[in-house]
N, C-alpha and C positions, 0 to 999 in steps of 0.2 A: 562578652561571649557571642552576644548575638551578633556583633559586629562582624567577627569569624565567620560566619552562618551568613552572613548576608554574603561577605566577599566570595565565599565560596559558592553561592547561589548565582552571583553576578560570571563567575568563572566559567560555572558550568554553562550560564546561559550563553556566553561570548563564544564558547569552545562549539557548543551545539548550532549555534546560528552560523558560527566560520564554517563548521565541515559539510553543513547542509549547501553553504554558499560554494564553497571548492567543490563539492562533486557535482553541484548543476554547471559551472564551468568547465569541468573536466567532461562531463556528457555532451557538453553543447560543442567543445572543442575537437572532439574525439566522438562524432555521433556515426561515422560509419563502424566502429569499432563495435558500438550497440547491434548493428545490423548483422556484424559476424558473429556475433556472440548467439544471436537467434539460432544460428547453423549449427550449434553445438547441443541438441537435442534438449535433453531434459535439464542438464548442466544448465545451457543457455537458456531456456525456458525460465529457470528458478533465477537467475540473476539479471535477465530483463525484467521479470517482476519484482524482485528487489528493488532496482533504482527505479523503475516505472511508480510505484507503491511510494518509495520512499523520499520522491522529489517530485518537483510542480514541472519538470523538465522533459518527462516523457507522457504527457498524458494520454491514456488510449493504448498505449504501444504494446503494453502487458495484455489487454485484452484480445487485441488483433494478434498479436504470437499464441496467445493459448486458443483461439479461435481456430487460426492455422494450424496449428501442430496437433490439434484435436483431430484433424482429419487426418492425419498422417503417421502418427502414433496412437500408443493406446490410451483414450480419451478418459478413462477414470485416473490412471498415472498422470497424464497430463493436470486434469484440474486441479489433484492433491497436490502435485508439485507446485504448479502456479497460485495455488491458495497459501502455502507456505511461503513462498519468494512473496507474495504479498502483503502477510502478515509480517515477516520479519521486515520488509522495506517499511512499514507501518511503523515499526518499532521506533526507527529513526525520527519520523515524523512526531511522535508521542514526546522524544526525547529533547526535541527542539522546544516543544511547548513546555516541558517540564524544568528546564532550563532558562526560558523566558519568562516564567510565571509572573515575574513582580510587573512586566513591560505591560501586561495583557489583561490581568483580573481585576484592574479597578473599573469603576466603571457601573452604570447600571445593567446593560446588558449583560456585562459577566455575571450579576448575581443573578438575573434572570433564568442565565443557562446555566448556572450551578444550581440553581433550586430545581428546575426539571430535569438535569442529568442526576440529580440525587435520588428524585423518585422512579426516573425511567432509565438509568444508563445501562443496563446489562441489554435491554431490548434494544435500545437507540443504538449501542455499539455492535449489536448482531445485525439490524436491520439497516445500518447502515454500509457495513462492509457486504451484506448480501448482493446490495444493487450495483451497477454500473453506473458511478456516481463521482462525478467531477470534483465535488466538495470534500471528496472523503478525506484529502491530505489535511485540508485548515480541522477538520473536525478531528483527527487525529492529533494534531496539535494541540487541540483545545482539551483533550481527555488528558494530556499531560499536563497543563496550565493547570486544570481540575485537580491534578496527583491523584487520577484513579489508578489502584494497582495495578503494576506493569503485568503481572500474571493474569490477572482479570481481565485485562484491556487486549493481552495477546490471546487469550483464549476466544473470546467473542469475536475478535477479528479473524482468530484462523477457521473458526466453524462458519461466520458469515463468506467468507474468502473462498473457503473450498467449498460450498454451495455454490457461489455464484461461478467460480472458474468450471465445477464440473460441468454445470450449465452449458457453460461457453465452448465448452471440450466436447459436447456430446451434438451441440449445433454445429460447430464445423464438422464432427464425424459424419453427419448426417446429411449437412451441406455441401461437404465437397467431396463424398462418395457420389451423389446427384449429378454434380456439376463433371463430375469424370465420366461418369456414363453418357450424359448427353454428350460429351466430346468424344464417346466412344474409346476411351480410354480403359484399360485395366484396372480393376479398382483393387 
């Protein structure tokens, strides 16, 4: 029976890693499409943030779009939509780690990180999600490896990502308005 569980785990790992690789290749090949999506308003904002948070191919793209759209759309709604997009994309990274647990958990660094996350996991998930952070993708993968409950992972990630994106959207709102005033354009 354990052999069947191992096979399922390996299959899930292969599917998760394969889906991530295929998505990355598609994004690289069709990068112009990602730029077009950003012109779709809130829907485009959500999709770009899902892609930016769920892969390593578009680092920083979500923050740029959130900042920019915060200056031209309603910033509170921009922050919430971007936060939901990033939290949804992070679930993809989480699932990659969940499926690849056997590949990553062995070793002394895995044991130390596991102990640290057992003590401070909720705080760490929120803080890592609330920061503009280039290592969040590997962190989300590691949360999957550690088998953090997916609901808990999503809620802490969502709270942190909404906070971060509200800040970015309001910075865009006030920053873009200032630039437009300097250029003598109507606000």
